[in-house]
N, C-alpha and C positions, 0 to 999 in steps of 0.2 A: 531627145529620147527617140529610140528607134520605134517606128510604127509597125506592129505585127499584123499581117493579114489574117482574117477570120475565116475558118472553113465553113462551107455550107454543104448540106446533103439532103436529098429528097428521094424517098423510095419510089420505085417504078412498079411495085407490085402491091396488090391488095390481098389480104388474107382474111380468114375468119376471125371474128372478134373473140377475145378471151372469155367473154360471157356467153359465147355461142349464139349471140344475137347481134345483128348488124355487122358493120365493118370497122376496121381501125386504120389509122394513118399515123405515121411517125416521121417527124421532121426535126432537123437541127439547123438553126440559122442565128447568127449573131449571139452565139453562146446561150441560146435558148432551145431547150428540148420541148417540142410540142407533141402531145399524144392525143389523138382523137379516136374515141371509141364510141361507136353508135351515136354520133352527133354530139357527144360530150367531149369538149376540148380542154386539155390541161397544159398550161405552159409553165415550165420550171427552168430557172437559171441553172446552168451547168454546175456551178459550185454548190447548188442545193441538192443535186442528184447524189444520193448515197452511193449507189452502185449501178452499173449496167453490165449484165452478164449475158453473153452470146453463147448459146448452146448449138453447135453446128452439126448438121447432118450431111448426108451425101448431096442432096439437092435442096432440101428445105431446112431452115434453122428457126430457132426460138430466141426471142430477146426478152429478158426480165429487167424491168426498170424499177428501182427501189428509191422512193423519195420519202425520207423519214420512216415512219411505220407503215406507209402505204406502198403496196407493190402492184405492178401491172405486168401481166404476162401476154406477150404478143406472139402468136404462132403463124406459121405458114409463110414466112418470108424466105425469098431465095437466098441461098447461102452466100452468093457473091455480094448481094445487097447488104446482108447482115455484116459481112466482113468490112465492107466499105463504111457502114455506120460505126462499127467498132473503132475503125482507124480514125475516122473523123472526130468521134467523141474523145478519144485519147488525145488527139492533137489539140482539140479545143481545151481540154483540161490542162495540158502542158502549157499552152499559150497563156491561159488564165493564170496558172501558177507563176509563170515567168513575169507577167505584168504585176502580179502581187509582190513578187520578190523585188522588182525594180522600184515599186512604190515604197516598199519597206526600206529598201536601201537608201533611196533619196531622202526619206524622212529621217532615217538613222544618221545619214551623212550630215544632215543639217544639225541634228542634235549633237553629233560628235564635234562639229565645228564650234558649236556653242560651248560644249564641255572643254574643248582645247583652249578656247579663248578665256574661259573662266579659270581653268587650271593654271594657265600661264600667268594671268593677273594675280591669282591667289599666291602662287609660288613666289612671284616677284615681291608682293607685299609682305609675305611672311619672312622672306630673307631680309628685307629692309627693316622690319619692325621687331621681329623675334629671333632672327638669325637661323639657326639650324632647323632644317626641315625634319620634323619629328615623325615617329612611327604613327602617332595619332593622326597627323596630317596625311601621311602616306596611305593609311588604311581608309580614311574617309574618302579621299579622291579616287582610290582604286575601286571602292564600292560604288561610287558615282559612275565611274567609267563602265563597270560591269552592267549597271542598270540601263545604260544607253543601248546595249545589245547590238553593237556594231561589229564586233570581232568575228562572229560566226558567219556574217554576210561576206566578209572579205575572202573567206575560203570557199565560198559557194561556186562550183564550176559553171553553173548556168549564167553567172553574172560576170564572167571574165571579160566578155566583149563589151558589156556595158561599162564596167570599171575602166577599161582601156580607153573609152571614149570621153571620160570625164574631163572637166576643165582643170586648169592648173591649180586653182584654189582647192577643189575637192581632192586632187591628187596629193597636195601637201597635207591635207587632213589625213588622208589614208596613210601616208608615209609616217607621220608623227604618231598616228594611232597605233601603229605596229609596235612602237616601243613600250616596254613594260614600265608602269608608273614607278615601281621601286627602283628600277635601273636608272630612270631619269633623275629621281630624287637622290640616289647615291652619287651620281655624277655631279649634280648641283651642290651636294654637301661637300664633296671633295674640292670643288672649285671654291666654295665658301671657306673651307678650312685653309686653303692656300692664301686666299685674300686676307682673311683675318690674321693669320700668322704674320703676314707682311705688314698689314696696316696697324696692328697692335704690338709691333716689335718692341717699342719702348716700354709698354706696360709689362710685357712678359719678361723683359730684361731686368725690371726693377721690383716686381711684385714679391720676389723672394731673394734671399741673400745669394743664392746660386741660380744660374740660368736654368730655366725649365728645359727638360729634355723634350724631343719631339713627341714621345709617348704622353708626357704630362700635358703638353700643349694641346694635343688632340683631345685628351680627356676633358680639358678645361673648355675648349671651344664647342665640342659636341654637347648639344642641349636636347638630347632625345628625352622622351617621357620617362623611360626606365633605363637606368644605366647601372651596370655592375663593373666596378674597376677591381680587378684581381691584382693586388699589389704584392710584389716580392718584399722580403724583409730588407729594410734600409733603402727602399726605393723612393721615399719622399711623398708618402700618401697625404700627410698633413699639409705639406706645401701645396699639393694638388687641390685639396679641399679649399684652402684659403685663397688660392689663385682663382678657383672657379667662382667663389663668392665675389671676389674683386672684379673678375671679368664681367659678371652679370651686372654689377654696378657701373663699371667703366663703359659698357655699351648700352646702358639704360634698358636692359632686357627685363629685369625684375627689381622692384624697389627693395631697399635694405630691410624694411620691416616685414617683408614677405619671404625672407630667407631664414630657414630654421636649420640649425646644426644639432644633431642628437648624438650624445656620447653615452658610454656605459657606466661612468662613475663621475663623481664631482670633480676630481682632479683633472680628468681628461676634458670635461666641459669647460673648466676654468682656463686650461691651456689653450683650447680652441678659441675661446672668447678673447683671450689676451693676444694670441698670435694674430687673430683677424684684425684687431685694433692696431697692433704694433706695425703690421705690414701694410694695411690698407689706408690707415689714417694719414701717413705722410704723403700718400698719393692723391690726397684730396677727396677720398671716397667716404661715404657716410657709413663707416664701419660700426659706429656705436649702436646702430639700430638693428644690426644683424643679431639674431637670437641664438645663443648656444645653451642647451639644457641637457640634463640627463633624461633618460626615458622616464624615470620615476617622477622627477619633479614636473616634467611636462604632463605626464598622465594625471597627476593631482590637479593641475591647472584645468585640464579638459573636464574632469569630473565636476570641479567647482563651477566652471562656466556653464556646463550643461544642466546642473541641478540647482545651482544657487547655494550649494552647501559643500564646501571643500572638505573632504575627509581627512582624517589623520592616519598616518602610518603608525603601526605599533612600535613603540619606542625600543622594544627589545629585539628588533630584527637585525640591527647592525652590530659589528664588533664581536661576533660569536654569540650574541644574545639569543639568536634563533635556536642554536643547538642547546643552549642552556635551558631555554623554555621547553624544547622538545624533551630534554632529560627530566624536567620537572613533571611533564605530562606522563611520561613513562613511569616515573616513581609513584605518582599518584594512582595510576592505574594498577600497578603491581600491588599497592597497598590496599586497594578497594575491590579488585576483581581477581578472584582466584584463578579463573580460567585464563585470563590474560597473563597473569604472573607465570603460570605454568608454561604457556606457549612461548612467552618472551624469553624466559630463562632457558628453555630447551633450544630455541632458535639461536640465542646468543652463545650457548655453550657448545652446541653441536652443529646445527645447520649453517650458521653464519661463518664458521671457520672453514667450511668446505667449499670455498669459492672454486668453481670449475676453472682450472688453470692450465692454459695450453703449454706451460712449461713441463707438464706431466707430473708435477709433484704429488698430485692427488688423483692421478688417473689410474685406470685399470692396467697396470704395467706388468702384471705377471708375478709381482711380489706380494700380492695380497693387500689387505686393508687393515691398518692399525686401529684398534678400538680405544675408547677412553679407559677401559680397564687394563689395557696393555697387551692383549693377545692379538694375533693376526688371524683375520677371518678371510673367507674366500670370495666374498662378493660385496658389492656396495650395499645391497639390501640387508645382508647379515650385519654389516657394520652399523647401519642405521638402527636396527633392532637392538644390537648390543649396547650402543651408546644410549638409547632410550631407556633400556633396563638399568644401566649404570646410573644414569641421571636420576631415575626414580628410586634408587636404592634397592633394586631387586637382585637378590643373590642368584647367580646363574653360573653354570659351567658350560663352556663351549666344547662341543663334540666329545662329550664323555662317553665312554664305552657303555653300550646298552647292557642292562643288568643280566640278560640271558644270552647265551651263546647263539649266534646265528650263522656261523661259518658252515658252508657246505661246498659242493663242487662248483657252484655258480656264484656264490656270494661270499664276500669278505665279512669280517665282523662289523655289525651295524653300529654306527656312531651318529645319533641324532644331532641336529644343529645345536639345540640348547637343552639343558636339563635344569629344573628348578628344585633344588633339594628341599626347600621349605614345604612344598606341597607334593613332592615326589611326582612331578609331571615332566613330560618331554614336549619339545616344540620343534616342529619342522617348518621351514620357510621354503615354499615351493616356487620354482621358476615357471609359473603358469600364468598365462594372460587372461584377459576378461572373457575370452571364448573357451577357456578350459584347455587351451593348447600350450605346448612348450616348444621353444625353438630347438630343443636338443633331441636327438634320435634316441628312441627307447626310454625316454625320461619318464613317461607316464606309466610304463611297466614297473619302473623302480618305485614310483609313488604308490602304486597298488600293492606291491610287495611289502613296503614299510607299514602301510596301513593294516595289512593282514597280520604282520608281526605283533602290532599293538593289540589288535582285537583278540588274537589267539592267546595272548599272554595276560590280557586284562590290564594293561598299562594305559595311563592317561596320555593322550596325544593332543596337543594344541596345534592349530594350523594357521598359517598366514600365506598369502600368495603375493607374487610380484605385482599383479594388477591391483590388489587391495592396498598394498603398501604405497605404490606411487599414486594411487587414486585418493589416498588420505584416510582410508578407513581402518587399515590393519592395526595401527598402534592403539587407536581408540578401542577397537574390539578386543585387542589383546589385554588392554588395561582392565576392561570389564571382566574378562574371564579370570585374570589373575586375582582381582578383587573378590569375585564371587567364591574363589577357592581359598580365600583367607590371607592373601598377600596385601599389605597396605602400601600404597604408592607414596613415597616421600620425596618429591622433587627437590633437588638441591644442586644449583649451578656450580657450587664450590667443590662438589664431589668429582674431582677430575684426577686423572693420572698425571704423573710428571711429564711435562712437555706438551700436554693437551690443554693449554689455557684457553679460556673463552676469548672471543673477539672483544677488543676493548670497546667500552660503551661509546666513546667518542667516535670511533670508526663506524660502528653500527648506526649510531644516531645520524652520522653524516650521510650514510646510504639512504636512510629514511627521509632525511631532509631533501636530498637530491631528487628522490622519487617524488616527494611532495611538490617540489618545484615544477617538475615536468608534468605531473598529473594535473595540477591546477592550471598550468600554462596551456596545456592541450585540452582543458575542459573535459577530462575523463572521469566519468562516474565509477562507483564501485562495480556496477553491473557491466560497464564497458571494459573495465580492467579484467573482470572475470571472463568475459568473452575472449579477450586477447590471450588470457592464460590457456583457455581451451584450445585455441588455434595454434599457439606457439610452443607450449611447454609439454614435454613428454618425459617419462622415466623419472629418475631421481630429481631432476631439475623441477619437474612439475610439483612434486611433493614440497620441495623447499620453497618454490615460488608461491604455492597456494598458502603455505603457512605465513609467508611474508605479507601477502595481500590481506589475510585475516587480521594480522596485527596492524597493518597500515590503515585499514578501514576504521578501526577504533581510534587510532592516533589522529587521523585526519578529523574525525568527528570532534574530538576534544580540542584540537588546534583551532578549528573554526568556532567552537563554543567560547574559547578564550578570547578570540578576536571580537566576538559579539559582546562579551562581558566588558571588554575594555573600550567598546565603541570605536574600534580601529579596523583597518584593513591591512593586508600584507601586500608585498610588491606584486605578486601574481594576480591577486584580485584587482589591484589598482590598474594594471595594464589591461586586463580583460574588460573591466568596466569602462575604461577610457575608450577602448576600441568599439565596444557596444554602443556607446553614446555617439561616436562618429558614424558608425554604420546605420544607426537609427535616425540620423539627422538631428539629434538633440543639440548639436553644436557644429557650426560650419567653420572649418579651419581656414584662416586667412592666408596660409602659407602656400606659395606657388613653387618654391624650390625647397625640398627637404633633403638634407644630406646626412647620411648615417655613417659614423666612424666605426671601425672594428666590427664590420658586419659579420665576420665569421663567428662572433660570440652572440649573435641574435638568437633569441628563443622563439618558440612558436607565438607566444603572446606579443613579443616585440615586433615580429614580422607582421602580425595581424594589425597592430597599431599603425605601423608604417604604411601598410597597404591602404588602410582606411584614410590616412592623411592625404593621400594623392589620388583618391578615387574619382574626384571631380575632373572634368575635362580641362586640359591646359596645365596640369600639374606635372612636376618633375621630381623623380626620385633618383638620387645620386648616392649609391651605396659603395663604400670602399672597404676592402678587407682582404685577408689572406687565409684561405682555407687551410694552408699548411701550418698556420699558427692557431688553429682552433683547439684550445686547451682548457676551456672552462665549462666542460660538461657538468662538473660538480655544481656549478652555479646556474644551471638551467640552459646552457647554450646547446643549440641543436644545429649541427653542421649541415643537415639537409636543407635548411632554409637558404643557405648560400649555394650549395651545389645544385639545388633545385630551384634556382632563382626565378626562371621563367614560368614554372608551374605555379609560383606564388603571385608573380606580378605581371605576367603576360609577356608578349614579345619585347625583347630587351636588346640593348647594345652592350655587349660584353667586351671590355677592353682589358689590357694587361700593362702593368708597369713592371718591366722585366730588368731594368738596369738598376743595380744596387750601388749605393754610394758608401756602403759600410765595409764590406769585407772583400778580399781578393777572389779571383776566379777559382782558385783551388778549393777554397771553402765553399764557394757557390756550387761547384761540381759535386763535391762529396755530400753536402747536405741535400742538394736537389735529388741526386740519385737515390739517396737513402729514403727520403720521404715519399718519393714516387713509386716505391715498391708497393704502395697501396694504390691500386688502380682507380679507386674512387676519388682520389685527389685531382683537382683541376690541373691540367698540364700547363706548365710555362717554362720558358728557357731563360734562366737567370744569367745575366752577363754583368761583368764588372771591369772597370778600368783602374781599380785600386792596386797599389803596389803590393808585391808578394814579400812576406817575411818568413822564409822557410825555417823549420818545418811548420806549415800552417795548421796541420792537424796531426797530432802525435798521441799515441797511447802509452801511458806509463804504468807498468806492472810492479806492484810491491808484494811482499810475501805474506803480509797479515794486515788485519784492520788496524792494529796498533802502529803500523809503519806508514799509514797514509799521511798523517800530519807531517811526519819527518820527511817523507818524500816530497810533499808539496813545498815545505820549507826549504829543502835543498834546491829545488828548481827555481824558487823565487829568489833565493840568494844568488844563484847563477845569473838570473835575469838582472838583478840589481848590479852585479859586477859588470855586466856587459853594457848596461846603461851608463854606469860611472866611467867606463873606459871609452865611451863613445862608439863602441861597436854597434850598439842599437841607438838609432837617432831618437831624440826627444820628441814629444808630441806637441808641436806648435807652442812652445813656451810654457807648457804645463807638465806636471808629473806624468809619467807613464802609468796608465791605470790598469789595475788587475782586479778582475771580478771572479770570486770563487763561488760556484753555483752548486747547490745541493738539491736533491730530490725532496729532502725532508729538512725541517728546521733544526733538528738535533745535530746536523752536520756542520753547524756554524763553528765548532771548535777547531776545525782544520786550519784556521788562520792563527791559532794560538802560537806564540813564540816568534811572530814575524814583525813585531812592532819596530824592531831596530832597522827595518828596511824602508820605513815610511818616509825617509828623507828624499828618496827618489821615486818611490812607488806609492801610488794611491791605491790602497787595498781595501776591499770590502767583501762581505758575504751576503748572499740573498738566496732564497729558494728560486727554482727555475720559474715557477708560476709568477712570482713577484717580479722577476727580471723582465717580463714582457714589456717591450718598448725601450728597455735600457741597452747599453752597450759599453764596451771597454776595449782597450788595446789588446789585452791578453785575458783570456778566459780559462779558468780551470774548472772542469766538470768532475766533481768527486762522486764516489759512491756508485760507480758503474759495475755493480756486481749482481749476481743472481739471487733469487730468494725473496722473501716477504718484504724486507726493507731494502730491496735492491732497485735497480733501474734497468728494465721496466718493472714497475711495481706490480704485484699480483693482487693488490687490495682495492684501490679506489673504485674501479669500474665494475661493480657487481653486475652480473648479467641480468639480474631482475629488472634493471633499468630499461631494458628493451620493451617491457610491457607498457611503459609510460611514454615512450618516444614514438614519433610517427614512423621513423625508419631507423632500425638498429644497424650498427656498423658490423659487417661480417668479417672485415680484415682483423686478424689477431693483433691486440695491443695497438690499435690504430691511434688512440689519443696519446699513449705513451710515446709512440713514434714521432708524433708531431711535437710533443714536449721536448724530445731530444733534439729535434730540428731547431726549435726555439733556442735551446741552450747553445748549440753550435753557432747559430747566426747572431749571437751577441758579440762575437769577437771581431774586432777591426783588423787584427794582425794574425793572431794565432790562438788555437784552442788545444789545451792539454787535457786528455781524457784519462782519468785515474781509475784503475781496476786492481783486483787482488788475484794473485795466482790461484788457479784452480776454482775460482769463483767468478770467472769473467761473465759479464753481462752478455746476453745474446746479441745486443746491439754492437758491442765491441767485436765479437766474433764475426758478425756480418760485415763490419767495415774492413776487417783484416782479410776475410775470405773473398769478398766481392770487389773491394776497391784497393786492396793492397796498402792500407794505411800502416804507417811505421809503428812498430811496437818496441819499446825500450824498457830498461830497468830504471830504478830510481836515479842512478847517476848518468843516465843517457846512453848506455850501451845497447846496441840493437840486439834484439832477441829473435831466435828462429821462431817463425810463426806460420807453420803449415796447419791450417784448420782441418780437422777430421772431415773427410768428404762425405761420411755417412751420418754421423750424429750431429755434426756442426757445433758441438758444445765443448770439445776438448782439442788440445793441440797434439800433433803427432810428435812423439819423442823417440829417440833412438833406443832400441833394445837389441838383445842378442839371443838368437835361438839356435836350434840344431843346424840350420842352414846358414848361419852367420848373422851379421847385423841387419836390422830392418827398422822401419818406423812403425810404431804402434800407438793407438789412441791412448792419451793419458788417463782416460776414464775406464781403462781396463780394470776389472773384468766386466763392467757394465756395458762396454762397447769393445768388440774384438776386431775392429778394423785394422788392417795392416797395409803398409805401402813399402815399396822398395826404397832404398836410400835416395834414389834420384827423384822420388815423389810419385813414381808411377805405381799402379796397383800391383801388389805382389801376388804370388801364387803360394798356397791355394787361395781362391777367392773367399773372402770372409763372409760370414753370415750377416744378414741384415741386423740393424740395431735391435737388441732385445732377443736375438736368436739364441743366445747362450742360456737364457733363463729357463729353469725347470718349471713347466706350467703346472698349475693346480688342476684338479679334476674339472674338465671343460664345462660340464653341465651346470656348474655352480657359479660360474664367473659373474653373470649379469643379473643375479636375482635381487 
């Protein structure tokens, strides 16, 4: 170590003492400042001196020495001596600081050497005994490295010469220390991956019937604490899970009885258990002890172990019994609670049918709003009131001419919104907000004029406002006013106009059941749901959602009471209780590796349980799923659990299985492009080496719903003939399989009349939801039409669900889009999409417009398919006008888009969609 010389300084002048008595002396020697004042000497180490301030004059200067809270002022020193002292003191402080830095560096270098030796030994031992260097390992050693405090010293300029003089050993420490811990671990893990891939080649070649891909091999060898494997459809995720369990046993990383596989239903759990035993048993591995359970069965075990009393699940939860029980609860409430009956019936008859639909079927389109009584009103608020009046049997007339003439130079004849003949009263619904303001110019002047008309003529005026209606008070207040004036309200859900049927009980009960699943899974109280309503809902949606929550609170109370009466719990309570017992330490999980299948279907409660299972150090979570196939929202699935994996489980290794073994590249391209229109989906590039059987994706258009079955039968007959002739190869010694998929169960009749083809074709029907995990050589997707029973459906995903879910999906028809992706990717060779002329699904139009998918008629002839560039919902057809032939949208006059025959935009430029509509009076549109 370099020895640094110490400065000394002795003043040659004497001055008056600060206390004005005696003399003072100031000295600096060996880093000691000595001050003598009037015979009283104080010696202070340089490092203990707080400040030395020299105030210079022309000839004489002043020095202030501060030691802690004690200060000494020395006057009358020559300025040259004061400057010399200041320089010497500064040099002494710098020298002292450098010595301290060097001492700190030497101590830190020693600790760094110890850390490096320990880190190297731990790294080597972990690789030998546990394999993959985990995030937990990395985080621990990175924190230890930071605690040593060596990094900042390496960048200190004052230490450069000292560092350059270090021995080779310290120099090596410095060089190694400069490397980031995570970079070192990543390099070692890559080396480990390559070694294990080579050393375990025989295992990887035999663990499954097909060789594992490099993607699968990496997912198997990687044993990080938290892993999410994003698997493409047909990419072999089950093979990966089984291989990972086998690898853990093969390398003695984790005992068999400490491996847990969790599935979402009994059949999947049985298949996992069987597949594990069938594949690992012949390799001499202890597969029988690997545990495969459903979340529900395992949750019950946890509660039983934690409490000593295993609970019972309500026997009426499975097989549709939950909806039946919910129906019984609603029936009982309707029979015993007048208020509930009235609100339920109105919700079912009016509010539930008005699902906000981005197809525009019930939007403010410029054509008005159809009421239950059959007239067309001008605003959503007016329709709400009209439907409520009709539902309650109140006789009214919409916009009847006011009984007294009001025409003058500035006003047309006055027509109030509603007139009640039975009590001879008028009713105006004002577009006024909670602050008494209107969004329309001069609107309040019109309100004042109408009120003056009634006052001057002595006629009765009832009033409601937009703010009162959407706030939930208007109809209640209106009911009181009508009742006080002699009208008896007689609610009747059956009192509906033709074509205005209530939402089916099963559908409505399904919405309430789904909401109950999410609310209980997310542990949301009625108060918390109310707070979410206040934050998220506005306008008509707020009124509808508030009514839903009032009904839901009563239904949930009765549901929980039924569970208590039966001494049972439901699935959501079971998962929540199991997670609570784990979090509270009531039961310690023995499992070191927890694997979760179909993770895209995880609910909040399942995610919480999985997190609690691996909370202890040294545990591993291996979750496999495909967010593109998340289609079980109705059963409580919450996609944000997968897309927000790290926010749930902490730093994670996210891998992808992008090679599919099921379908050809053309289907991969079409389906991937389609589903990735939703930017919230996790991006992956699906690749395939499967042979093409053109056309792999084709759209068949028939003329009517009655022609769908015939069209499908014709195409399957053609397929049968080509198989019989050998034009289409057989499927490895079995029949060529055909799977007809429908969005709804009632579409199963599309296979009627095809039995005569069963000698060469194995044909079956299933719903798309039920097809998950299945596949066939040829897939027919029927019912790709617009409307309520179309695809995408406008029914299942009621927007009220957003109030019970952690993160609502903003992308329109997001789950329906994923459902369509699932349908497309069931096909091994080809997918035929069936639609009806002029009722084409928006998904069909999108595939034609954006991806150029072939469209044909029932006998396979190609159809001209230029999608309207403006509305996107109709095809351009040839028409003839004054200037000759041109292309016009088939939805004319609803859409007036025109193109030249070559497909370019024609002149004159068309108006935007909806531009042709004659608008209603603007100030009444949104009341």
